[in-house]
Rosetta silent file (secondary structure, phi, psi, omega in degrees, C-alpha in Angstrom):
SEQUENCE: MDSQTASQKNSASDSSQEHRKRGRLGIILTILVLLFLGYFSYRVVYYLSLISDGDIQAIQESFSEYQTFSRNLENVTIPQGLFDVATSDDPSFGPEDASVVIVEFADFGCVYSQGESYIVRALMQEYQDRIRFVYRDFPMTDLHPIAQKAAEAGECANAQGKFWEYHDQLYQNQSDLSEEQLVAYATKVNLDTEAFRTCLESGEFADEVLEDYQDGAQAGVRGTPTFFINGNRIAGAIPQSVLLLLIKNALGEEEGN
SCORE:     score description
SCORE:     0.000 S_00000001
   1 L     0.000  -37.629  179.529  -34.499  -13.652  -56.813 S_00000001
   2 H   -65.656  -40.521  179.716  -31.934  -16.231  -55.453 S_00000001
   3 H   -64.047  -32.939 -178.761  -29.175  -13.574  -55.687 S_00000001
   4 H   -71.258  -38.203 -178.749  -31.340  -11.055  -53.857 S_00000001
   5 H   -69.582  -35.883  178.670  -32.201  -13.588  -51.145 S_00000001
   6 H   -67.852  -35.108 -179.726  -28.494  -14.500  -50.574 S_00000001
   7 H   -67.774  -35.016  177.712  -27.652  -10.852  -50.311 S_00000001
   8 H   -61.586  -44.809 -178.380  -30.411  -10.363  -47.814 S_00000001
   9 H   -65.036  -44.668  178.894  -29.121  -13.365  -45.813 S_00000001
  10 H   -63.064  -38.523  179.097  -25.488  -12.120  -45.816 S_00000001
  11 H   -63.930  -41.217 -179.055  -26.738   -8.699  -44.712 S_00000001
  12 H   -60.852  -43.602 -176.955  -28.703  -10.222  -41.907 S_00000001
  13 H   -64.033  -44.629 -179.415  -25.645  -12.299  -40.852 S_00000001
  14 H   -64.329  -37.299  168.694  -23.415   -9.290  -40.850 S_00000001
  15 H   -52.252  -52.339  178.830  -25.898   -7.466  -38.820 S_00000001
  16 H   -61.168  -40.994  178.375  -26.188  -10.175  -36.324 S_00000001
  17 H   -63.569  -47.340  178.372  -22.430  -10.424  -35.939 S_00000001
  18 H   -57.488  -40.059  173.308  -22.240   -6.616  -35.366 S_00000001
  19 H   -61.508  -41.122 -178.682  -24.900   -6.853  -32.685 S_00000001
  20 H   -66.044  -42.959  176.133  -23.040   -9.590  -30.924 S_00000001
  21 H   -51.526  -49.777  179.286  -19.803   -7.507  -31.055 S_00000001
  22 H   -68.056  -28.749  177.173  -21.573   -4.491  -29.587 S_00000001
  23 H   -66.294  -51.588 -173.336  -23.179   -6.708  -26.927 S_00000001
  24 H   -58.528  -44.213  179.351  -19.863   -8.076  -25.934 S_00000001
  25 H   -60.991  -44.385  177.534  -18.295   -4.566  -25.816 S_00000001
  26 H   -56.686  -43.061  176.734  -21.283   -3.412  -23.774 S_00000001
  27 H   -62.195  -44.705  177.788  -20.770   -6.127  -21.251 S_00000001
  28 H   -58.851  -47.207 -179.109  -17.077   -5.397  -20.931 S_00000001
  29 H   -63.149  -34.390  173.878  -17.763   -1.740  -20.461 S_00000001
  30 H   -59.919  -52.542  179.759  -20.421   -2.462  -17.883 S_00000001
  31 H   -56.536  -41.446  179.022  -18.006   -4.602  -15.883 S_00000001
  32 H   -65.333  -41.763  179.863  -15.354   -1.853  -16.004 S_00000001
  33 H   -60.965  -48.277 -176.416  -17.920    0.786  -14.887 S_00000001
  34 H   -63.318  -37.627  179.320  -19.039   -1.443  -12.022 S_00000001
  35 H   -68.479  -39.296  174.395  -15.499   -2.125  -10.878 S_00000001
  36 H   -63.385  -43.152 -178.789  -14.825    1.617  -10.933 S_00000001
  37 H   -72.073  -32.942  175.436  -17.935    2.462   -9.011 S_00000001
  38 H   -63.035  -41.456 -177.234  -17.168   -0.296   -6.477 S_00000001
  39 H   -72.341  -42.695 -177.183  -13.603    1.086   -5.908 S_00000001
  40 H   -61.566  -40.142  177.095  -14.992    4.637   -5.839 S_00000001
  41 H   -61.633  -46.348  179.564  -17.585    3.638   -3.280 S_00000001
  42 H   -60.085  -45.559 -176.888  -14.884    2.045   -1.076 S_00000001
  43 H   -64.346  -36.137 -179.558  -12.691    5.171   -1.178 S_00000001
  44 H   -56.492  -54.844  177.998  -15.785    7.324   -0.316 S_00000001
  45 H   -61.557  -33.959  174.876  -16.474    5.204    2.740 S_00000001
  46 H   -66.256  -46.861 -178.396  -12.882    5.217    3.667 S_00000001
  47 H   -71.407  -29.122  174.387  -12.444    8.935    3.565 S_00000001
  48 H   -66.020  -37.715  178.371  -15.787    9.484    5.407 S_00000001
  49 H   -66.714  -34.380  179.718  -14.478    7.187    8.184 S_00000001
  50 H   -70.290  -39.952 -175.663  -11.328    9.236    8.331 S_00000001
  51 H   -66.854  -43.536  179.654  -13.190   12.560    8.535 S_00000001
  52 H   -60.488  -33.652  178.015  -15.505   11.069   11.238 S_00000001
  53 H   -81.496   -7.398 -176.801  -12.463   10.110   13.264 S_00000001
  54 L    73.538   19.455 -179.305  -10.951   13.499   12.659 S_00000001
  55 L   -88.608   73.239  179.673   -7.834   11.887   11.013 S_00000001
  56 H   -67.957  -32.929  179.155   -6.992   14.591    8.550 S_00000001
  57 H   -61.256  -43.537 -177.182   -3.286   13.548    8.449 S_00000001
  58 H   -69.046  -26.813  176.866   -4.234   10.103    7.192 S_00000001
  59 H   -71.236  -42.805 -179.863   -6.444   11.647    4.501 S_00000001
  60 H   -66.187  -38.466 -177.720   -3.574   13.894    3.302 S_00000001
  61 H   -70.674  -30.229  176.959   -1.181   10.965    3.256 S_00000001
  62 H   -61.327  -49.932 -179.865   -3.683    8.768    1.361 S_00000001
  63 H   -64.671  -35.326  175.544   -4.022   11.291   -1.346 S_00000001
  64 H   -61.259  -43.794  174.734   -0.245   11.705   -1.334 S_00000001
  65 H   -58.141  -41.050 -176.418    0.165    8.070   -1.859 S_00000001
  66 H   -66.972  -33.708 -171.180   -2.294    8.046   -4.730 S_00000001
  67 H  -101.842  -12.571 -167.099   -0.559   10.826   -6.598 S_00000001
  68 L  -123.999  125.311  166.824    3.143   10.257   -5.774 S_00000001
  69 L   -75.560  163.991  174.036    5.706    7.599   -6.738 S_00000001
  70 L   -55.104  132.643 -173.954    8.659    6.992   -4.437 S_00000001
  71 L   -67.933  -20.350 -179.967   10.727   10.107   -5.112 S_00000001
  72 L   -76.736  -10.120 -175.174   13.817    7.893   -5.528 S_00000001
  73 L  -122.791   -7.742 -164.299   12.260    6.045   -8.521 S_00000001
  74 L   -64.473  -29.556 -179.829    9.974    8.514  -10.278 S_00000001
  75 L   -95.419   10.936 -178.542   12.530    9.441  -13.030 S_00000001
  76 L   -94.647  139.010  176.487   13.744    5.828  -13.671 S_00000001
  77 L   -64.055  140.615  173.300   12.485    4.054  -16.855 S_00000001
  78 L   -84.342  117.209  176.979   10.123    1.207  -16.087 S_00000001
  79 L   -70.589  158.262 -176.264   11.379   -1.945  -17.666 S_00000001
  80 L  -121.259  156.590 -176.706    9.150   -4.288  -19.604 S_00000001
  81 L   124.809 -167.345  172.872    8.926   -8.062  -19.834 S_00000001
  82 E   -94.726  137.949 -179.327    8.748  -11.110  -17.513 S_00000001
  83 L  -124.365  131.803 -179.305   10.575  -10.915  -14.203 S_00000001
  84 L   -95.273   85.118 -177.605   11.863  -13.681  -12.018 S_00000001
  85 L  -112.143   11.047  172.368   11.375  -12.152   -8.607 S_00000001
  86 L   -79.752  144.556 -176.523   10.294  -15.241   -6.625 S_00000001
  87 L  -130.602  164.749  176.885   12.729  -16.184   -3.924 S_00000001
  88 L   -96.907  -12.114 -171.090   13.271  -19.032   -1.482 S_00000001
  89 L  -108.417    0.979  177.563   14.249  -16.946    1.474 S_00000001
  90 L  -103.032  157.089 -179.331   11.297  -14.541    1.692 S_00000001
  91 L   -53.138  134.867 -179.813    7.946  -15.326    3.501 S_00000001
  92 E  -145.335  170.860 -178.411    5.848  -17.609    1.341 S_00000001
  93 E  -151.351  128.520 -176.478    2.772  -19.759    1.504 S_00000001
  94 L   112.045  172.975 -174.724    1.811  -22.753   -0.664 S_00000001
  95 L   -73.027  140.397  179.933    3.640  -25.571   -2.329 S_00000001
  96 L   -57.184  -33.896 -177.470    7.191  -24.933   -3.573 S_00000001
  97 L   -95.316   18.099 -177.943    6.440  -26.640   -6.883 S_00000001
  98 L   -60.939  142.209 -177.677    3.240  -24.800   -7.655 S_00000001
  99 L   -76.389  -23.185  174.993    2.755  -24.023  -11.260 S_00000001
 100 E  -114.557  131.469 -174.716    1.443  -20.602  -10.435 S_00000001
 101 E  -128.688  124.373  176.833    3.535  -18.193   -8.267 S_00000001
 102 E  -115.009  122.554  175.373    2.266  -14.823   -7.169 S_00000001
 103 E  -113.230  130.553 -176.653    4.799  -12.434   -5.653 S_00000001
 104 E  -113.103  123.435  168.873    3.558   -9.280   -3.940 S_00000001
 105 E   -89.449  117.884 -177.142    5.816   -6.189   -3.277 S_00000001
 106 E  -141.198  173.457 -175.797    4.163   -4.358   -0.359 S_00000001
 107 L  -140.303  122.435 -173.997    4.615   -1.861    2.393 S_00000001
 108 L   -62.075  -22.894  177.550    3.201   -2.315    5.870 S_00000001
 109 L   -84.455   -9.364 -172.742    2.547    1.515    5.989 S_00000001
 110 L   -87.368  126.962  178.108    0.575    1.582    2.743 S_00000001
 111 H   -65.378  -33.323  179.574   -3.211    1.751    2.878 S_00000001
 112 H   -71.644  -35.134  173.755   -3.491    0.114   -0.465 S_00000001
 113 H   -63.828  -43.550 -179.653   -1.257   -2.761    0.651 S_00000001
 114 H   -59.370  -39.852  179.218   -3.379   -3.033    3.702 S_00000001
 115 H   -67.695  -40.407 -178.055   -6.640   -3.367    1.617 S_00000001
 116 H   -72.212  -20.666 -176.369   -4.974   -5.919   -0.601 S_00000001
 117 H   -69.783  -34.235  179.760   -3.684   -8.030    2.322 S_00000001
 118 H   -72.076  -34.763  177.649   -7.155   -9.133    3.282 S_00000001
 119 H   -64.536  -48.512 -178.662   -7.871  -10.145   -0.323 S_00000001
 120 H   -65.122  -38.682 -177.176   -4.629  -12.019   -0.618 S_00000001
 121 H   -70.438  -34.481  173.917   -5.020  -13.854    2.696 S_00000001
 122 H   -63.952  -44.300 -174.693   -8.564  -14.996    1.597 S_00000001
 123 H   -70.147  -31.575  177.938   -7.189  -16.274   -1.795 S_00000001
 124 H   -60.237  -39.256 -179.080   -4.288  -18.026    0.031 S_00000001
 125 H   -78.653  -38.714  178.547   -6.745  -20.159    1.837 S_00000001
 126 H   -64.188  -37.129 -174.090   -8.895  -20.954   -1.283 S_00000001
 127 L  -115.936   32.532 -169.600   -5.819  -21.868   -3.405 S_00000001
 128 L   -69.063  -17.321 -179.354   -3.486  -23.064   -0.693 S_00000001
 129 L  -103.510    4.831 -173.450   -2.641  -26.435   -2.464 S_00000001
 130 L  -124.363  -27.948 -174.135   -2.318  -24.881   -6.005 S_00000001
 131 E  -125.132  135.192  173.037   -0.582  -21.498   -5.731 S_00000001
 132 E  -101.483  122.092  179.503    2.577  -20.249   -4.059 S_00000001
 133 E  -100.710  131.867 -177.960    2.341  -16.790   -2.604 S_00000001
 134 E  -124.534  130.023  179.218    5.463  -14.877   -1.906 S_00000001
 135 E  -107.777  123.760  179.958    5.752  -11.576    0.160 S_00000001
 136 E  -128.450  152.133 -171.978    8.503   -9.197   -0.460 S_00000001
 137 E   -87.876  145.308  170.857    9.169   -5.779    1.029 S_00000001
 138 L  -147.183   73.676 -172.929    9.097   -2.416   -0.650 S_00000001
 139 L   -71.750  117.836  173.977    9.198    0.144    2.147 S_00000001
 140 L   -93.765   81.013 -168.390    8.404    3.552    0.764 S_00000001
 141 L   -73.303   -8.708  171.087    9.956    5.460    3.548 S_00000001
 142 L   -72.167  -23.124 -178.910    9.422    8.882    1.948 S_00000001
 143 L  -103.809  -38.018 -177.492    5.762    8.368    2.578 S_00000001
 144 L  -129.656   96.756  179.628    5.870    6.016    5.674 S_00000001
 145 L   -56.096  -33.057 -177.019    9.011    6.592    7.815 S_00000001
 146 L   -79.135  -10.512 -176.096    8.248    3.508    9.878 S_00000001
 147 H   -47.346  -49.219 -178.247    8.064    1.256    6.803 S_00000001
 148 H   -56.348  -48.881 -174.916   11.677    0.105    6.918 S_00000001
 149 H   -72.227  -28.672 -178.687   11.514   -0.977   10.532 S_00000001
 150 H   -72.953  -39.630  178.320    8.070   -2.610   10.092 S_00000001
 151 H   -58.640  -42.799  175.821    9.553   -4.553    7.108 S_00000001
 152 H   -64.797  -43.048 -179.691   12.475   -5.669    9.279 S_00000001
 153 H   -59.733  -37.152  174.511   10.076   -6.667   12.018 S_00000001
 154 H   -59.593  -40.276 -179.839    8.239   -8.814    9.529 S_00000001
 155 H   -69.818  -31.874 -178.257   11.505  -10.561    8.709 S_00000001
 156 H   -68.454  -39.241 -176.313   12.255  -11.034   12.449 S_00000001
 157 H   -68.356  -33.523  176.190    8.782  -12.698   12.838 S_00000001
 158 H   -62.818  -35.762  177.914    9.614  -14.849    9.837 S_00000001
 159 H   -66.058  -21.485 -179.411   12.772  -16.077   11.425 S_00000001
 160 L  -102.746    6.779  170.433   10.606  -17.344   14.279 S_00000001
 161 L    79.927   18.399 -177.175    8.201  -19.119   11.786 S_00000001
 162 L  -133.236   47.584  177.520    5.236  -16.711   12.400 S_00000001
 163 H   -64.879  -49.589 -168.897    5.354  -14.164    9.560 S_00000001
 164 H   -68.024  -35.273  177.834    1.758  -14.415    8.379 S_00000001
 165 H   -67.024  -36.556  174.424    0.269  -14.039   11.879 S_00000001
 166 H   -67.832  -41.367 -179.874    2.583  -10.999   12.355 S_00000001
 167 H   -58.626  -42.106 -175.801    1.757   -9.640    8.938 S_00000001
 168 H   -70.771  -36.169  173.484   -1.973   -9.704    9.844 S_00000001
 169 H   -60.746  -39.460 -177.233   -1.298   -7.852   13.065 S_00000001
 170 H   -66.641  -44.868 -177.919    0.583   -5.101   11.367 S_00000001
 171 H   -72.092  -26.898  179.150   -2.047   -4.459    8.734 S_00000001
 172 H   -75.923  -20.587 -175.776   -4.913   -4.688   11.230 S_00000001
 173 L  -126.432   43.830 -172.807   -3.142   -2.017   13.382 S_00000001
 174 L   -64.221  -31.266 -175.132   -1.597    0.018   10.610 S_00000001
 175 L   -74.444   -6.728 -178.979   -2.477    3.305   12.201 S_00000001
 176 L  -135.970   78.729 -176.242   -0.292    2.490   15.234 S_00000001
 177 L  -122.366   57.284  176.336    3.098    1.310   13.978 S_00000001
 178 L   -75.958  164.367  176.927    5.690    2.817   16.341 S_00000001
 179 H   -57.458  -46.478 -176.336    8.901    0.728   17.072 S_00000001
 180 H   -63.773  -38.770  177.877    7.591   -0.025   20.517 S_00000001
 181 H   -70.829  -33.472  173.489    4.303   -1.275   19.132 S_00000001
 182 H   -54.447  -43.069  179.283    6.155   -3.523   16.560 S_00000001
 183 H   -67.630  -42.588 -178.890    7.463   -5.314   19.661 S_00000001
 184 H   -61.709  -34.604 -177.418    4.065   -5.377   21.387 S_00000001
 185 H   -75.223  -28.680  170.475    2.503   -7.035   18.285 S_00000001
 186 H   -59.618  -42.712 -179.404    5.298   -9.677   18.444 S_00000001
 187 H   -68.063  -36.152  176.610    4.186  -10.506   21.949 S_00000001
 188 H   -55.766  -36.221 -175.809    0.480  -10.721   20.717 S_00000001
 189 L  -100.849   18.990  172.488    1.318  -13.483   18.291 S_00000001
 190 L    67.485   34.339  168.043    3.408  -15.476   20.876 S_00000001
 191 L   -79.640  160.195  173.747    6.830  -14.664   19.499 S_00000001
 192 L   -72.204   99.314 -167.098    9.884  -14.878   21.708 S_00000001
 193 H   -62.511  -37.433 -176.401    9.705  -11.075   22.506 S_00000001
 194 H   -75.294  -35.345  172.600   13.296  -10.690   23.709 S_00000001
 195 H   -66.690  -38.987  176.552   14.781  -12.406   20.687 S_00000001
 196 H   -61.704  -48.087 -178.177   12.452  -10.419   18.510 S_00000001
 197 H   -58.421  -43.277 -176.748   13.585   -7.105   20.197 S_00000001
 198 H   -66.472  -37.771  174.382   17.151   -7.997   19.766 S_00000001
 199 H   -62.664  -48.719  177.926   16.642   -8.773   16.149 S_00000001
 200 H   -60.978  -48.748 -173.109   14.787   -5.603   15.424 S_00000001
 201 H   -68.328  -31.591 -179.431   17.088   -3.361   17.299 S_00000001
 202 H   -77.030  -12.803 -175.289   20.273   -4.884   15.731 S_00000001
 203 L    69.784   22.542 -172.882   19.012   -4.398   12.215 S_00000001
 204 L   -44.279  -39.975 -171.781   19.624   -8.013   11.518 S_00000001
 205 L  -113.426   19.840  179.318   17.487   -7.995    8.320 S_00000001
 206 H   -62.415  -38.664  179.658   17.994   -4.397    7.167 S_00000001
 207 H   -68.812  -33.737 -179.771   20.124   -5.776    4.161 S_00000001
 208 H   -69.559  -36.700  179.081   17.444   -8.348    3.324 S_00000001
 209 H   -62.256  -50.629 -179.357   14.779   -5.577    3.189 S_00000001
 210 H   -54.297  -42.999 -177.594   17.150   -3.494    1.035 S_00000001
 211 H   -64.179  -41.317  175.285   17.657   -6.380   -1.322 S_00000001
 212 H   -58.607  -43.391 -174.856   13.819   -6.810   -1.712 S_00000001
 213 H   -62.685  -50.612 -177.312   13.498   -3.093   -2.429 S_00000001
 214 H   -58.275  -47.296 -178.133   16.389   -3.156   -5.021 S_00000001
 215 H   -62.234  -42.478  176.797   14.969   -6.220   -6.706 S_00000001
 216 H   -64.301  -44.534 -174.511   11.522   -4.677   -6.964 S_00000001
 217 H   -66.021  -37.486  176.243   12.883   -1.473   -8.338 S_00000001
 218 H   -68.789  -23.946  172.202   14.828   -3.285  -11.029 S_00000001
 219 L   -90.963    9.276  174.281   11.673   -5.161  -11.938 S_00000001
 220 L   101.798   -2.715 -169.801    9.666   -2.115  -12.429 S_00000001
 221 L   -73.717  130.544  178.825    8.022   -1.706   -9.086 S_00000001
 222 L  -128.975   -2.086  176.388    7.238    2.063   -8.448 S_00000001
 223 L  -169.789  175.086 -171.901    4.587    1.843   -5.771 S_00000001
 224 L  -120.494  147.062  -16.773    2.713   -0.610   -3.477 S_00000001
 225 L   -69.738  152.409  169.888    1.189   -3.023   -3.942 S_00000001
 226 E  -131.164  128.541 -179.457    2.765   -4.473   -7.089 S_00000001
 227 E  -106.535  155.298  166.941    2.060   -8.147   -8.019 S_00000001
 228 E  -128.958  115.900  175.451    3.952  -10.517  -10.319 S_00000001
 229 E  -108.817  111.079 -176.593    1.806  -13.489  -11.439 S_00000001
 230 L    53.318   36.258  174.726    4.215  -15.965  -13.045 S_00000001
 231 L    96.210  -10.433 -175.060    6.566  -13.066  -13.772 S_00000001
 232 E   -87.919  115.786 -176.701    3.945  -10.790  -15.286 S_00000001
 233 E   -74.261  131.413  171.947    3.940   -7.361  -13.453 S_00000001
 234 E  -133.881  109.289 -174.869    0.608   -5.848  -12.354 S_00000001
 235 E   -89.321  137.229  172.040    0.824   -2.610  -10.535 S_00000001
 236 L   111.236  168.270  171.337   -1.696   -1.235   -8.053 S_00000001
 237 L   -69.902  126.497 -177.604   -4.443   -2.581   -5.786 S_00000001
 238 L  -103.399  125.418  171.809   -6.410   -5.231   -7.666 S_00000001
 239 L   -54.241  148.815  179.905  -10.148   -5.810   -6.905 S_00000001
 240 H   -56.653  -44.203 -176.721  -10.718   -9.365   -5.625 S_00000001
 241 H   -61.706  -37.177  179.798  -12.896  -10.279   -8.518 S_00000001
 242 H   -70.520  -45.938 -177.126  -10.108   -9.192  -11.059 S_00000001
 243 H   -60.735  -39.820  174.156   -7.378  -10.954   -9.111 S_00000001
 244 H   -56.781  -45.870  177.280   -9.518  -14.141   -9.072 S_00000001
 245 H   -60.906  -42.995  177.804   -9.979  -13.972  -12.782 S_00000001
 246 H   -58.396  -37.691 -176.367   -6.118  -13.569  -13.200 S_00000001
 247 H   -71.519  -50.821 -175.566   -5.531  -16.487  -10.974 S_00000001
 248 H   -63.465  -38.193  176.266   -8.009  -18.763  -12.785 S_00000001
 249 H   -57.296  -47.709 -175.618   -6.590  -17.657  -16.133 S_00000001
 250 H   -68.419  -46.029  177.577   -3.045  -18.489  -14.991 S_00000001
 251 H   -55.033  -45.777 -178.777   -4.191  -21.873  -13.619 S_00000001
 252 H   -62.797  -41.538  175.342   -5.987  -22.625  -16.895 S_00000001
 253 H   -62.486  -42.110 -174.806   -2.965  -21.890  -19.027 S_00000001
 254 H   -66.243  -42.159 -170.865   -0.745  -24.000  -16.834 S_00000001
 255 H   -91.644   -1.190  179.312   -3.203  -26.941  -16.667 S_00000001
 256 L    71.310   23.170  174.962   -4.314  -26.732  -20.323 S_00000001
 257 L   -76.509    0.000    0.000   -7.896  -25.972  -19.435 S_00000001
């Protein structure tokens, strides 16, 4: 009888563990499904808004972005590992000695970079004393011809100490990024307009933007946005809830929590 009772207890224990494993798996799958549905719903609303506005070109461009890597990089092997892509001369926010550094490679003409910009700006405020955020340019000019000049414009604004204000203007007005408008947005954020125009027209920061692009390509960036959290590469637009979990995990690892 004792042997039979022990066998029954072991069987019950194994069954309980199996139920717990299935339960955890079910929770994970549910979260993934909800994230997918949330993203799908966002894209549906986005495309409906474009259709409502009659912006068929934007719809075609958005699908092209989703399906296409930069033609210059699509046949290059993507490297693996950790990458030191944080710099001291690119626009940044947060303490220089932060234990967690998030570097974003983005394109002012990319709709996915635009969507991520609002998430990043919110998290910058929430973690402003604990995380350093670095913005680097990855202009995909085959998809967005204005991207190179927009990136240079961001650098010109950074030279006057107002990168983030200008960054917000460009993403908020992404559908209207002509060279003349780049100057108009500089005026909106109270930059020295003539100095800005001279900077932009001279191509003063063209090499700086090219350096960002080359560094990104060498680190495996193939599209925008691409993030590096303490050197770990994460490609694509990240839902805010997921990015928040990654940040908390990075802070926990660094702080021993």
